[in-house]
mmCIF file of the C-alpha atoms, coordinates in Angstrom:
data_MODEL
# 
_entry.id   MODEL 
# 
loop_
_atom_site.group_PDB 
_atom_site.id 
_atom_site.type_symbol 
_atom_site.label_atom_id 
_atom_site.label_alt_id 
_atom_site.label_comp_id 
_atom_site.label_asym_id 
_atom_site.label_entity_id 
_atom_site.label_seq_id 
_atom_site.pdbx_PDB_ins_code 
_atom_site.Cartn_x 
_atom_site.Cartn_y 
_atom_site.Cartn_z 
_atom_site.occupancy 
_atom_site.B_iso_or_equiv 
_atom_site.pdbx_formal_charge 
_atom_site.auth_seq_id 
_atom_site.auth_comp_id 
_atom_site.auth_asym_id 
_atom_site.auth_atom_id 
_atom_site.pdbx_PDB_model_num 
ATOM 1   C CA . MET A 1 1   ? 62.704 -14.911 -55.296 1.00 0.00 ? 1   MET A CA 1 
ATOM 2   C CA . VAL A 1 2   ? 59.084 -13.869 -55.970 1.00 0.00 ? 2   VAL A CA 1 
ATOM 3   C CA . LEU A 1 3   ? 57.864 -16.602 -53.622 1.00 0.00 ? 3   LEU A CA 1 
ATOM 4   C CA . ILE A 1 4   ? 60.172 -15.385 -50.848 1.00 0.00 ? 4   ILE A CA 1 
ATOM 5   C CA . LYS A 1 5   ? 58.865 -11.827 -51.229 1.00 0.00 ? 5   LYS A CA 1 
ATOM 6   C CA . LYS A 1 6   ? 55.282 -13.052 -51.010 1.00 0.00 ? 6   LYS A CA 1 
ATOM 7   C CA . ILE A 1 7   ? 56.063 -15.043 -47.860 1.00 0.00 ? 7   ILE A CA 1 
ATOM 8   C CA . LEU A 1 8   ? 57.754 -12.022 -46.253 1.00 0.00 ? 8   LEU A CA 1 
ATOM 9   C CA . LEU A 1 9   ? 54.794 -9.753  -47.095 1.00 0.00 ? 9   LEU A CA 1 
ATOM 10  C CA . PHE A 1 10  ? 52.414 -12.332 -45.637 1.00 0.00 ? 10  PHE A CA 1 
ATOM 11  C CA . LEU A 1 11  ? 54.410 -12.545 -42.398 1.00 0.00 ? 11  LEU A CA 1 
ATOM 12  C CA . LEU A 1 12  ? 54.627 -8.756  -42.146 1.00 0.00 ? 12  LEU A CA 1 
ATOM 13  C CA . SER A 1 13  ? 50.883 -8.415  -42.619 1.00 0.00 ? 13  SER A CA 1 
ATOM 14  C CA . ILE A 1 14  ? 50.312 -10.835 -39.705 1.00 0.00 ? 14  ILE A CA 1 
ATOM 15  C CA . VAL A 1 15  ? 52.700 -8.927  -37.434 1.00 0.00 ? 15  VAL A CA 1 
ATOM 16  C CA . PHE A 1 16  ? 51.230 -5.538  -38.314 1.00 0.00 ? 16  PHE A CA 1 
ATOM 17  C CA . SER A 1 17  ? 47.715 -6.870  -37.787 1.00 0.00 ? 17  SER A CA 1 
ATOM 18  C CA . ILE A 1 18  ? 48.704 -7.837  -34.239 1.00 0.00 ? 18  ILE A CA 1 
ATOM 19  C CA . ILE A 1 19  ? 50.233 -4.401  -33.645 1.00 0.00 ? 19  ILE A CA 1 
ATOM 20  C CA . LEU A 1 20  ? 47.161 -2.633  -34.979 1.00 0.00 ? 20  LEU A CA 1 
ATOM 21  C CA . LEU A 1 21  ? 44.897 -4.421  -32.527 1.00 0.00 ? 21  LEU A CA 1 
ATOM 22  C CA . ILE A 1 22  ? 47.017 -3.594  -29.474 1.00 0.00 ? 22  ILE A CA 1 
ATOM 23  C CA . GLY A 1 23  ? 45.168 -1.045  -27.389 1.00 0.00 ? 23  GLY A CA 1 
ATOM 24  C CA . ALA A 1 24  ? 42.034 -1.074  -29.575 1.00 0.00 ? 24  ALA A CA 1 
ATOM 25  C CA . THR A 1 25  ? 38.826 0.179   -27.933 1.00 0.00 ? 25  THR A CA 1 
ATOM 26  C CA . THR A 1 26  ? 36.454 -2.595  -26.856 1.00 0.00 ? 26  THR A CA 1 
ATOM 27  C CA . SER A 1 27  ? 33.153 -2.265  -28.688 1.00 0.00 ? 27  SER A CA 1 
ATOM 28  C CA . TYR A 1 28  ? 30.284 -4.249  -30.093 1.00 0.00 ? 28  TYR A CA 1 
ATOM 29  C CA . ALA A 1 29  ? 31.150 -3.794  -33.761 1.00 0.00 ? 29  ALA A CA 1 
ATOM 30  C CA . LYS A 1 30  ? 34.564 -3.717  -35.392 1.00 0.00 ? 30  LYS A CA 1 
ATOM 31  C CA . ASP A 1 31  ? 35.636 -4.199  -38.987 1.00 0.00 ? 31  ASP A CA 1 
ATOM 32  C CA . GLU A 1 32  ? 39.198 -5.129  -39.887 1.00 0.00 ? 32  GLU A CA 1 
ATOM 33  C CA . PHE A 1 33  ? 40.453 -5.335  -43.431 1.00 0.00 ? 33  PHE A CA 1 
ATOM 34  C CA . ASP A 1 34  ? 43.510 -5.075  -45.633 1.00 0.00 ? 34  ASP A CA 1 
ATOM 35  C CA . LEU A 1 35  ? 42.951 -2.952  -48.721 1.00 0.00 ? 35  LEU A CA 1 
ATOM 36  C CA . ASP A 1 36  ? 45.380 -2.517  -51.594 1.00 0.00 ? 36  ASP A CA 1 
ATOM 37  C CA . THR A 1 37  ? 45.789 1.069   -52.794 1.00 0.00 ? 37  THR A CA 1 
ATOM 38  C CA . LEU A 1 38  ? 47.376 2.549   -55.889 1.00 0.00 ? 38  LEU A CA 1 
ATOM 39  C CA . GLU A 1 39  ? 50.417 3.355   -53.772 1.00 0.00 ? 39  GLU A CA 1 
ATOM 40  C CA . THR A 1 40  ? 53.231 0.964   -53.001 1.00 0.00 ? 40  THR A CA 1 
ATOM 41  C CA . ASN A 1 41  ? 52.678 1.598   -49.291 1.00 0.00 ? 41  ASN A CA 1 
ATOM 42  C CA . HIS A 1 42  ? 49.858 -0.720  -48.200 1.00 0.00 ? 42  HIS A CA 1 
ATOM 43  C CA . ARG A 1 43  ? 47.728 0.027   -45.152 1.00 0.00 ? 43  ARG A CA 1 
ATOM 44  C CA . LEU A 1 44  ? 45.771 -1.960  -42.611 1.00 0.00 ? 44  LEU A CA 1 
ATOM 45  C CA . TYR A 1 45  ? 42.553 -0.539  -41.183 1.00 0.00 ? 45  TYR A CA 1 
ATOM 46  C CA . THR A 1 46  ? 40.518 -1.150  -38.055 1.00 0.00 ? 46  THR A CA 1 
ATOM 47  C CA . ILE A 1 47  ? 37.184 0.686   -37.982 1.00 0.00 ? 47  ILE A CA 1 
ATOM 48  C CA . GLU A 1 48  ? 34.898 0.364   -34.972 1.00 0.00 ? 48  GLU A CA 1 
ATOM 49  C CA . TRP A 1 49  ? 32.065 1.986   -33.098 1.00 0.00 ? 49  TRP A CA 1 
ATOM 50  C CA . ILE A 1 50  ? 32.940 3.536   -29.760 1.00 0.00 ? 50  ILE A CA 1 
ATOM 51  C CA . ASP A 1 51  ? 30.256 2.209   -27.423 1.00 0.00 ? 51  ASP A CA 1 
ATOM 52  C CA . ILE A 1 52  ? 31.168 2.627   -23.763 1.00 0.00 ? 52  ILE A CA 1 
ATOM 53  C CA . ALA A 1 53  ? 28.989 2.176   -20.702 1.00 0.00 ? 53  ALA A CA 1 
ATOM 54  C CA . GLY A 1 54  ? 29.824 3.279   -17.201 1.00 0.00 ? 54  GLY A CA 1 
ATOM 55  C CA . GLN A 1 55  ? 28.298 2.439   -13.852 1.00 0.00 ? 55  GLN A CA 1 
ATOM 56  C CA . TYR A 1 56  ? 25.081 0.397   -14.008 1.00 0.00 ? 56  TYR A CA 1 
ATOM 57  C CA . GLY A 1 57  ? 25.552 -0.077  -17.762 1.00 0.00 ? 57  GLY A CA 1 
ATOM 58  C CA . LYS A 1 58  ? 24.638 3.508   -18.660 1.00 0.00 ? 58  LYS A CA 1 
ATOM 59  C CA . LYS A 1 59  ? 26.191 4.740   -21.906 1.00 0.00 ? 59  LYS A CA 1 
ATOM 60  C CA . PHE A 1 60  ? 28.383 7.812   -21.701 1.00 0.00 ? 60  PHE A CA 1 
ATOM 61  C CA . VAL A 1 61  ? 30.558 7.625   -24.870 1.00 0.00 ? 61  VAL A CA 1 
ATOM 62  C CA . CYS A 1 62  ? 29.320 6.953   -28.425 1.00 0.00 ? 62  CYS A CA 1 
ATOM 63  C CA . GLY A 1 63  ? 31.082 7.469   -31.735 1.00 0.00 ? 63  GLY A CA 1 
ATOM 64  C CA . THR A 1 64  ? 33.599 6.069   -34.205 1.00 0.00 ? 64  THR A CA 1 
ATOM 65  C CA . LYS A 1 65  ? 37.251 5.070   -34.026 1.00 0.00 ? 65  LYS A CA 1 
ATOM 66  C CA . VAL A 1 66  ? 39.477 4.513   -37.054 1.00 0.00 ? 66  VAL A CA 1 
ATOM 67  C CA . SER A 1 67  ? 43.009 3.085   -36.769 1.00 0.00 ? 67  SER A CA 1 
ATOM 68  C CA . ILE A 1 68  ? 45.353 3.080   -39.760 1.00 0.00 ? 68  ILE A CA 1 
ATOM 69  C CA . LEU A 1 69  ? 48.690 1.292   -39.897 1.00 0.00 ? 69  LEU A CA 1 
ATOM 70  C CA . ASP A 1 70  ? 50.955 1.491   -42.936 1.00 0.00 ? 70  ASP A CA 1 
ATOM 71  C CA . TYR A 1 71  ? 53.959 -0.680  -43.644 1.00 0.00 ? 71  TYR A CA 1 
ATOM 72  C CA . SER A 1 72  ? 56.338 2.147   -42.755 1.00 0.00 ? 72  SER A CA 1 
ATOM 73  C CA . GLY A 1 73  ? 55.306 1.569   -39.131 1.00 0.00 ? 73  GLY A CA 1 
ATOM 74  C CA . LYS A 1 74  ? 53.203 4.738   -38.777 1.00 0.00 ? 74  LYS A CA 1 
ATOM 75  C CA . LYS A 1 75  ? 49.882 4.368   -37.014 1.00 0.00 ? 75  LYS A CA 1 
ATOM 76  C CA . TYR A 1 76  ? 47.156 7.019   -37.105 1.00 0.00 ? 76  TYR A CA 1 
ATOM 77  C CA . ILE A 1 77  ? 44.193 6.957   -34.731 1.00 0.00 ? 77  ILE A CA 1 
ATOM 78  C CA . ILE A 1 78  ? 41.054 9.003   -35.444 1.00 0.00 ? 78  ILE A CA 1 
ATOM 79  C CA . GLU A 1 79  ? 38.332 9.293   -32.812 1.00 0.00 ? 79  GLU A CA 1 
ATOM 80  C CA . TYR A 1 80  ? 35.102 11.263  -33.069 1.00 0.00 ? 80  TYR A CA 1 
ATOM 81  C CA . TYR A 1 81  ? 32.522 10.783  -30.336 1.00 0.00 ? 81  TYR A CA 1 
ATOM 82  C CA . TYR A 1 82  ? 29.884 12.120  -27.968 1.00 0.00 ? 82  TYR A CA 1 
ATOM 83  C CA . LEU A 1 83  ? 30.938 12.353  -24.326 1.00 0.00 ? 83  LEU A CA 1 
ATOM 84  C CA . LEU A 1 84  ? 28.460 12.746  -21.466 1.00 0.00 ? 84  LEU A CA 1 
ATOM 85  C CA . LYS A 1 85  ? 30.472 14.700  -18.897 1.00 0.00 ? 85  LYS A CA 1 
ATOM 86  C CA . ASN A 1 86  ? 30.112 14.741  -15.120 1.00 0.00 ? 86  ASN A CA 1 
ATOM 87  C CA . ASN A 1 87  ? 28.172 18.018  -15.318 1.00 0.00 ? 87  ASN A CA 1 
ATOM 88  C CA . ASN A 1 88  ? 25.589 16.146  -17.435 1.00 0.00 ? 88  ASN A CA 1 
ATOM 89  C CA . LYS A 1 89  ? 26.469 18.055  -20.596 1.00 0.00 ? 89  LYS A CA 1 
ATOM 90  C CA . ILE A 1 90  ? 27.139 16.262  -23.886 1.00 0.00 ? 90  ILE A CA 1 
ATOM 91  C CA . VAL A 1 91  ? 30.144 17.462  -25.869 1.00 0.00 ? 91  VAL A CA 1 
ATOM 92  C CA . THR A 1 92  ? 31.549 16.214  -29.167 1.00 0.00 ? 92  THR A CA 1 
ATOM 93  C CA . ILE A 1 93  ? 35.251 15.319  -29.271 1.00 0.00 ? 93  ILE A CA 1 
ATOM 94  C CA . PHE A 1 94  ? 37.472 15.061  -32.364 1.00 0.00 ? 94  PHE A CA 1 
ATOM 95  C CA . ASP A 1 95  ? 40.897 13.578  -31.708 1.00 0.00 ? 95  ASP A CA 1 
ATOM 96  C CA . VAL A 1 96  ? 43.800 12.464  -33.926 1.00 0.00 ? 96  VAL A CA 1 
ATOM 97  C CA . ASN A 1 97  ? 47.011 10.797  -32.742 1.00 0.00 ? 97  ASN A CA 1 
ATOM 98  C CA . ALA A 1 98  ? 50.030 9.522   -34.643 1.00 0.00 ? 98  ALA A CA 1 
ATOM 99  C CA . LEU A 1 99  ? 52.588 6.910   -33.586 1.00 0.00 ? 99  LEU A CA 1 
ATOM 100 C CA . GLN A 1 100 ? 55.792 5.542   -35.055 1.00 0.00 ? 100 GLN A CA 1 
ATOM 101 C CA . ILE A 1 101 ? 56.027 1.842   -34.279 1.00 0.00 ? 101 ILE A CA 1 
ATOM 102 C CA . SER A 1 102 ? 59.140 -0.290  -34.460 1.00 0.00 ? 102 SER A CA 1 
ATOM 103 C CA . ILE A 1 103 ? 59.311 -4.060  -33.982 1.00 0.00 ? 103 ILE A CA 1 
ATOM 104 C CA . GLU A 1 104 ? 61.827 -5.066  -31.335 1.00 0.00 ? 104 GLU A CA 1 
ATOM 105 C CA . SER A 1 105 ? 61.236 -8.824  -31.624 1.00 0.00 ? 105 SER A CA 1 
ATOM 106 C CA . PHE A 1 106 ? 58.984 -11.206 -33.545 1.00 0.00 ? 106 PHE A CA 1 
ATOM 107 C CA . GLU A 1 107 ? 58.741 -14.139 -31.110 1.00 0.00 ? 107 GLU A CA 1 
ATOM 108 C CA . PRO A 1 108 ? 57.041 -13.011 -29.008 1.00 0.00 ? 108 PRO A CA 1 
ATOM 109 C CA . VAL A 1 109 ? 55.970 -9.840  -30.812 1.00 0.00 ? 109 VAL A CA 1 
ATOM 110 C CA . LYS A 1 110 ? 57.417 -6.870  -28.952 1.00 0.00 ? 110 LYS A CA 1 
ATOM 111 C CA . THR A 1 111 ? 56.997 -3.322  -30.206 1.00 0.00 ? 111 THR A CA 1 
ATOM 112 C CA . GLU A 1 112 ? 58.176 0.118   -29.250 1.00 0.00 ? 112 GLU A CA 1 
ATOM 113 C CA . LYS A 1 113 ? 55.917 3.142   -29.829 1.00 0.00 ? 113 LYS A CA 1 
ATOM 114 C CA . LEU A 1 114 ? 56.933 6.758   -30.238 1.00 0.00 ? 114 LEU A CA 1 
ATOM 115 C CA . LYS A 1 115 ? 54.201 9.412   -30.168 1.00 0.00 ? 115 LYS A CA 1 
ATOM 116 C CA . ILE A 1 116 ? 54.529 11.961  -32.963 1.00 0.00 ? 116 ILE A CA 1 
ATOM 117 C CA . LYS A 1 117 ? 53.833 15.591  -32.078 1.00 0.00 ? 117 LYS A CA 1 
ATOM 118 C CA . LEU A 1 118 ? 51.205 16.951  -34.457 1.00 0.00 ? 118 LEU A CA 1 
ATOM 119 C CA . PHE A 1 119 ? 50.412 20.518  -35.477 1.00 0.00 ? 119 PHE A CA 1 
ATOM 120 C CA . ALA A 1 120 ? 47.021 20.047  -37.150 1.00 0.00 ? 120 ALA A CA 1 
ATOM 121 C CA . SER A 1 121 ? 44.846 17.497  -38.874 1.00 0.00 ? 121 SER A CA 1 
ATOM 122 C CA . PHE A 1 122 ? 41.955 17.632  -41.343 1.00 0.00 ? 122 PHE A CA 1 
ATOM 123 C CA . ILE A 1 123 ? 39.571 15.065  -42.750 1.00 0.00 ? 123 ILE A CA 1 
ATOM 124 C CA . THR A 1 124 ? 38.447 15.772  -46.296 1.00 0.00 ? 124 THR A CA 1 
ATOM 125 C CA . LYS A 1 125 ? 35.812 14.055  -48.413 1.00 0.00 ? 125 LYS A CA 1 
ATOM 126 C CA . ASP A 1 126 ? 34.915 15.047  -51.967 1.00 0.00 ? 126 ASP A CA 1 
ATOM 127 C CA . ASP A 1 127 ? 37.405 17.945  -51.698 1.00 0.00 ? 127 ASP A CA 1 
ATOM 128 C CA . LYS A 1 128 ? 35.617 19.395  -48.660 1.00 0.00 ? 128 LYS A CA 1 
ATOM 129 C CA . ASN A 1 129 ? 36.900 19.649  -45.087 1.00 0.00 ? 129 ASN A CA 1 
ATOM 130 C CA . ILE A 1 130 ? 34.468 17.819  -42.820 1.00 0.00 ? 130 ILE A CA 1 
ATOM 131 C CA . LEU A 1 131 ? 36.523 17.779  -39.577 1.00 0.00 ? 131 LEU A CA 1 
ATOM 132 C CA . ALA A 1 132 ? 39.515 19.725  -38.310 1.00 0.00 ? 132 ALA A CA 1 
ATOM 133 C CA . GLY A 1 133 ? 41.721 19.681  -35.214 1.00 0.00 ? 133 GLY A CA 1 
ATOM 134 C CA . MET A 1 134 ? 44.575 21.904  -34.066 1.00 0.00 ? 134 MET A CA 1 
ATOM 135 C CA . ARG A 1 135 ? 47.359 21.647  -31.494 1.00 0.00 ? 135 ARG A CA 1 
ATOM 136 C CA . GLY A 1 136 ? 46.125 22.672  -28.053 1.00 0.00 ? 136 GLY A CA 1 
ATOM 137 C CA . GLU A 1 137 ? 47.752 24.514  -25.175 1.00 0.00 ? 137 GLU A CA 1 
ATOM 138 C CA . ASP A 1 138 ? 48.781 21.325  -23.360 1.00 0.00 ? 138 ASP A CA 1 
ATOM 139 C CA . ASN A 1 139 ? 52.356 20.711  -24.522 1.00 0.00 ? 139 ASN A CA 1 
ATOM 140 C CA . ASN A 1 140 ? 52.361 17.245  -22.956 1.00 0.00 ? 140 ASN A CA 1 
ATOM 141 C CA . TYR A 1 141 ? 49.639 16.106  -25.331 1.00 0.00 ? 141 TYR A CA 1 
ATOM 142 C CA . LYS A 1 142 ? 51.038 15.226  -28.754 1.00 0.00 ? 142 LYS A CA 1 
ATOM 143 C CA . GLY A 1 143 ? 47.793 14.717  -30.668 1.00 0.00 ? 143 GLY A CA 1 
ATOM 144 C CA . VAL A 1 144 ? 45.417 17.299  -32.111 1.00 0.00 ? 144 VAL A CA 1 
ATOM 145 C CA . GLY A 1 145 ? 41.718 17.761  -31.799 1.00 0.00 ? 145 GLY A CA 1 
ATOM 146 C CA . ALA A 1 146 ? 38.733 19.888  -30.956 1.00 0.00 ? 146 ALA A CA 1 
ATOM 147 C CA . GLU A 1 147 ? 35.793 19.940  -28.561 1.00 0.00 ? 147 GLU A CA 1 
ATOM 148 C CA . TYR A 1 148 ? 32.353 21.112  -29.668 1.00 0.00 ? 148 TYR A CA 1 
ATOM 149 C CA . LYS A 1 149 ? 29.777 22.042  -27.032 1.00 0.00 ? 149 LYS A CA 1 
ATOM 150 C CA . GLU A 1 150 ? 26.824 22.485  -29.391 1.00 0.00 ? 150 GLU A CA 1 
ATOM 151 C CA . LEU A 1 151 ? 24.883 19.252  -29.779 1.00 0.00 ? 151 LEU A CA 1 
ATOM 152 C CA . ASP A 1 152 ? 24.230 18.825  -33.506 1.00 0.00 ? 152 ASP A CA 1 
ATOM 153 C CA . LEU A 1 153 ? 22.594 15.425  -33.173 1.00 0.00 ? 153 LEU A CA 1 
ATOM 154 C CA . SER A 1 154 ? 21.741 14.964  -36.849 1.00 0.00 ? 154 SER A CA 1 
ATOM 155 C CA . GLY A 1 155 ? 24.980 16.352  -38.307 1.00 0.00 ? 155 GLY A CA 1 
ATOM 156 C CA . ASN A 1 156 ? 27.312 14.572  -35.916 1.00 0.00 ? 156 ASN A CA 1 
ATOM 157 C CA . THR A 1 157 ? 25.569 11.225  -36.249 1.00 0.00 ? 157 THR A CA 1 
ATOM 158 C CA . GLU A 1 158 ? 26.029 11.432  -40.032 1.00 0.00 ? 158 GLU A CA 1 
ATOM 159 C CA . LEU A 1 159 ? 29.728 12.212  -39.507 1.00 0.00 ? 159 LEU A CA 1 
ATOM 160 C CA . PHE A 1 160 ? 30.074 9.168   -37.249 1.00 0.00 ? 160 PHE A CA 1 
ATOM 161 C CA . LYS A 1 161 ? 28.621 7.070   -40.058 1.00 0.00 ? 161 LYS A CA 1 
ATOM 162 C CA . THR A 1 162 ? 30.870 8.714   -42.671 1.00 0.00 ? 162 THR A CA 1 
ATOM 163 C CA . LEU A 1 163 ? 33.991 7.890   -40.671 1.00 0.00 ? 163 LEU A CA 1 
ATOM 164 C CA . TYR A 1 164 ? 32.793 4.289   -40.356 1.00 0.00 ? 164 TYR A CA 1 
ATOM 165 C CA . GLN A 1 165 ? 32.098 3.992   -44.082 1.00 0.00 ? 165 GLN A CA 1 
ATOM 166 C CA . GLY A 1 166 ? 35.592 5.178   -45.119 1.00 0.00 ? 166 GLY A CA 1 
ATOM 167 C CA . GLY A 1 167 ? 36.365 6.770   -48.480 1.00 0.00 ? 167 GLY A CA 1 
ATOM 168 C CA . TYR A 1 168 ? 38.031 10.000  -47.303 1.00 0.00 ? 168 TYR A CA 1 
ATOM 169 C CA . ASN A 1 169 ? 41.490 11.452  -46.642 1.00 0.00 ? 169 ASN A CA 1 
ATOM 170 C CA . LEU A 1 170 ? 43.255 12.173  -43.370 1.00 0.00 ? 170 LEU A CA 1 
ATOM 171 C CA . ASP A 1 171 ? 45.542 15.175  -43.837 1.00 0.00 ? 171 ASP A CA 1 
ATOM 172 C CA . VAL A 1 172 ? 48.161 15.262  -41.055 1.00 0.00 ? 172 VAL A CA 1 
ATOM 173 C CA . TYR A 1 173 ? 50.469 18.224  -40.368 1.00 0.00 ? 173 TYR A CA 1 
ATOM 174 C CA . VAL A 1 174 ? 53.611 17.663  -38.321 1.00 0.00 ? 174 VAL A CA 1 
ATOM 175 C CA . MET A 1 175 ? 54.671 21.261  -39.065 1.00 0.00 ? 175 MET A CA 1 
ATOM 176 C CA . PRO A 1 176 ? 52.599 24.177  -40.426 1.00 0.00 ? 176 PRO A CA 1 
ATOM 177 C CA . ASN A 1 177 ? 53.422 23.852  -44.126 1.00 0.00 ? 177 ASN A CA 1 
ATOM 178 C CA . ALA A 1 178 ? 54.140 20.137  -44.444 1.00 0.00 ? 178 ALA A CA 1 
ATOM 179 C CA . SER A 1 179 ? 51.369 17.562  -44.492 1.00 0.00 ? 179 SER A CA 1 
ATOM 180 C CA . THR A 1 180 ? 50.956 13.873  -45.176 1.00 0.00 ? 180 THR A CA 1 
ATOM 181 C CA . ILE A 1 181 ? 47.761 12.729  -46.884 1.00 0.00 ? 181 ILE A CA 1 
ATOM 182 C CA . VAL A 1 182 ? 46.607 9.333   -45.645 1.00 0.00 ? 182 VAL A CA 1 
ATOM 183 C CA . PRO A 1 183 ? 43.789 7.811   -47.736 1.00 0.00 ? 183 PRO A CA 1 
ATOM 184 C CA . VAL A 1 184 ? 41.214 5.846   -45.769 1.00 0.00 ? 184 VAL A CA 1 
ATOM 185 C CA . GLY A 1 185 ? 39.767 3.130   -47.996 1.00 0.00 ? 185 GLY A CA 1 
ATOM 186 C CA . GLU A 1 186 ? 36.083 2.279   -48.288 1.00 0.00 ? 186 GLU A CA 1 
ATOM 187 C CA . ASN A 1 187 ? 34.982 -0.006  -45.461 1.00 0.00 ? 187 ASN A CA 1 
ATOM 188 C CA . ILE A 1 188 ? 34.201 -3.139  -47.444 1.00 0.00 ? 188 ILE A CA 1 
ATOM 189 C CA . PHE A 1 189 ? 32.244 -4.603  -44.504 1.00 0.00 ? 189 PHE A CA 1 
ATOM 190 C CA . TYR A 1 190 ? 29.982 -1.605  -43.981 1.00 0.00 ? 190 TYR A CA 1 
ATOM 191 C CA . THR A 1 191 ? 26.219 -2.177  -44.116 1.00 0.00 ? 191 THR A CA 1 
ATOM 192 C CA . LYS A 1 192 ? 23.256 -0.110  -42.954 1.00 0.00 ? 192 LYS A CA 1 
ATOM 193 C CA . ASP A 1 193 ? 22.651 -2.839  -40.393 1.00 0.00 ? 193 ASP A CA 1 
ATOM 194 C CA . SER A 1 194 ? 26.007 -2.132  -38.769 1.00 0.00 ? 194 SER A CA 1 
ATOM 195 C CA . GLU A 1 195 ? 24.787 1.348   -37.785 1.00 0.00 ? 195 GLU A CA 1 
ATOM 196 C CA . LYS A 1 196 ? 22.430 -0.110  -35.173 1.00 0.00 ? 196 LYS A CA 1 
ATOM 197 C CA . THR A 1 197 ? 25.227 -0.279  -32.604 1.00 0.00 ? 197 THR A CA 1 
ATOM 198 C CA . LEU A 1 198 ? 25.856 3.455   -32.941 1.00 0.00 ? 198 LEU A CA 1 
ATOM 199 C CA . LEU A 1 199 ? 22.192 4.481   -32.997 1.00 0.00 ? 199 LEU A CA 1 
ATOM 200 C CA . ASN A 1 200 ? 21.341 2.338   -29.967 1.00 0.00 ? 200 ASN A CA 1 
ATOM 201 C CA . CYS A 1 201 ? 24.307 3.774   -28.074 1.00 0.00 ? 201 CYS A CA 1 
ATOM 202 C CA . ILE A 1 202 ? 23.217 7.350   -28.820 1.00 0.00 ? 202 ILE A CA 1 
ATOM 203 C CA . ASP A 1 203 ? 19.616 6.605   -27.769 1.00 0.00 ? 203 ASP A CA 1 
ATOM 204 C CA . HIS A 1 204 ? 20.827 5.166   -24.448 1.00 0.00 ? 204 HIS A CA 1 
ATOM 205 C CA . LEU A 1 205 ? 23.250 8.055   -23.915 1.00 0.00 ? 205 LEU A CA 1 
ATOM 206 C CA . LEU A 1 206 ? 20.428 10.597  -24.359 1.00 0.00 ? 206 LEU A CA 1 
ATOM 207 C CA . GLU A 1 207 ? 18.215 8.569   -22.012 1.00 0.00 ? 207 GLU A CA 1 
ATOM 208 C CA . ASN A 1 208 ? 21.025 8.528   -19.470 1.00 0.00 ? 208 ASN A CA 1 
ATOM 209 C CA . GLN A 1 209 ? 21.403 12.311  -19.731 1.00 0.00 ? 209 GLN A CA 1 
ATOM 210 C CA . GLU A 1 210 ? 17.655 12.825  -19.333 1.00 0.00 ? 210 GLU A CA 1 
ATOM 211 C CA . LYS A 1 211 ? 17.483 10.618  -16.230 1.00 0.00 ? 211 LYS A CA 1 
ATOM 212 C CA . GLU A 1 212 ? 20.469 12.373  -14.667 1.00 0.00 ? 212 GLU A CA 1 
ATOM 213 C CA . SER A 1 213 ? 18.745 15.731  -15.307 1.00 0.00 ? 213 SER A CA 1 
ATOM 214 C CA . GLN A 1 214 ? 15.732 14.789  -13.214 1.00 0.00 ? 214 GLN A CA 1 
ATOM 215 C CA . PRO A 1 215 ? 15.757 16.044  -9.597  1.00 0.00 ? 215 PRO A CA 1 
ATOM 216 C CA . LYS A 1 216 ? 16.556 13.270  -7.155  1.00 0.00 ? 216 LYS A CA 1 
ATOM 217 C CA . GLY A 1 217 ? 13.484 11.865  -5.465  1.00 0.00 ? 217 GLY A CA 1 
ATOM 218 C CA . GLU A 1 218 ? 11.143 13.056  -8.227  1.00 0.00 ? 218 GLU A CA 1 
ATOM 219 C CA . VAL A 1 219 ? 7.984  10.976  -8.621  1.00 0.00 ? 219 VAL A CA 1 
ATOM 220 C CA . SER A 1 220 ? 6.969  10.391  -12.219 1.00 0.00 ? 220 SER A CA 1 
ATOM 221 C CA . LEU A 1 221 ? 3.401  11.035  -13.344 1.00 0.00 ? 221 LEU A CA 1 
ATOM 222 C CA . GLU A 1 222 ? 2.878  7.325   -14.026 1.00 0.00 ? 222 GLU A CA 1 
ATOM 223 C CA . ASN A 1 223 ? 4.045  6.367   -10.517 1.00 0.00 ? 223 ASN A CA 1 
ATOM 224 C CA . ALA A 1 224 ? 1.934  9.117   -8.965  1.00 0.00 ? 224 ALA A CA 1 
ATOM 225 C CA . LYS A 1 225 ? -1.207 7.653   -10.537 1.00 0.00 ? 225 LYS A CA 1 
ATOM 226 C CA . ASN A 1 226 ? -0.473 4.313   -8.903  1.00 0.00 ? 226 ASN A CA 1 
ATOM 227 C CA . VAL A 1 227 ? -0.042 5.755   -5.403  1.00 0.00 ? 227 VAL A CA 1 
ATOM 228 C CA . GLY A 1 228 ? -2.991 5.264   -2.994  1.00 0.00 ? 228 GLY A CA 1 
# 
C-alpha cells in the first residue's frame, strides 16, 4: 500500500510539473524545484527572470516571475518587472494571478483552467509587507496588482532579487477578510551568479531608453570629431 502511494505521488508530481510549465515566460534563467514544507500540501515552484527584448533585440521588460502550484490544483503567478512603455517612460508593474487547474485527461495531458477573481495580495518577508496589489477598476481582469511610475532603481532591483531568492509569503485575498497564506520556499538553486541575467537586462533596458530619448538625426560628439 505504501509503495502504491509513493508511485501515485511520483506520477502526480510529473503531471503537475508539466502543468506548471505551460505558458511559462521564455527567459535566459529559470529554476524549477520541488520543496517539501511542514504542511501536508506540497508545492512546486518555477522561478525565473523576465528578460524580454523587442524589435532589434532591444530590452523592454526586466524582472522576476514566480509560479507556484500546489497539489490542490491552485496555481499562483507573481510578476514584478520594469516595463519600458511606448512613451519611453519606465514603470514598475506588480501583478498576481490565481488559477484553479483541473486535469481532464492524463494521456495526453489535458487541463482546464479557471481564473480566480482576487481582491488583494501582499508579499511579506520577516513580518514586513514588501509588495502589495489591489483589485483594479477593470472588472474583466481577475488578478490584482499595482503600477509605480517612480523609478527606484536600487530598491526595485533588490526586490527582483528577493523574489528570485524565495523565503517569503504570498498572502492572497479572495474576499476582504479571508486570505490564504502561500509560503514560497527558498530557491535552492539561487546563486549571486544567477543575478547577471537580471542586471544585464536592466543595463540594456536603460540604454534602450536613453537611445530612444535622443532626437532623431542627432550627431554624437564622437562622430562629429570624425567628420571632415
